[in-house]
N, C-alpha and C positions, 0 to 999 in steps of 0.2 A: 454834626447835625444828622440825625437819623432820617432815613428815607421813609416816607409814608407809603402805605399800601396804595397801589394804583400808579405810582411813578415808575417810569421805565428806567432800568438800570442794567448792568451787566452781571454776569455770574460772579465776578470778582467782588461784587458788593454784598454777597451773602456769606454768612459764617456757617460753620458746621452746625447741623441741627435745624437750620432755617429752611423754610420751604419757599418755593417760587412757582410762577406760572409763566409759560412762554407767551409773549405778546407777538413776536414776529422776529425778523432778521434785519441786521444792519446791511447797508449797501456794501457788500464785500464780494469776494470771489464766489462764483456759483458752486465751485467744488465743495467748499465748506457748507454752504446752504443745503446742497443735495445730501451730503453726508449726515448732517444733523437731522434732516427729514427722514432719511433711511433708518436712523437709530430711534425713531419714534418721538423726536422732539418737535411735534407739530404745534401750531398755535393753540392756546388754551390748555395745553398739557401741563399738569402739575408735577413737581419733583421736589426732592429733599437733598440738601448737601450732606453727604456722608463723611467725607474726609477731604482735607486739603494738604498737599505736600508742604514740607517746611518752607520752601521758597515760593509757594503759591502755584506751582505748576507741576503736575496736573491736579485737577479737581475731580473727585469722584461724586457722582450723584446717583440717586435711586429714582428711576422713572418707570412706570408701568410694570413694577415688580422686578426690574432688572437693574444691575449696577452698570453705569457708564462712566468711563474716565475720559475727560476732555482736557486737551492742552489749551494753553492760553490763547493761541492763535485761532483755535476752533471756537472756544467759548466766547471770544469777543464778538463773534457773529450773531450771538443770541441777544435779543432784547427781552428782558423779563420784568416781572413785577413781584414784589414780596407778598406772600400769602399770609 
């Protein structure tokens, strides 16, 4: 069943070429939240999934003109919606 735009999901729910928007952060360690904010993943920021490693970890995204690579344990902290 496909997720509709506006529903919160995690980065693992997007495929290569799909775009998303940061809604906020899961209740997780503050270390990951601070790291994601420092990388420019602030609420309402849009990004595109560029590549996913064969086993799903890590995931590369393009955000604000830069490429970021996130591990699963970091990416799970993001709450996003599909654009």
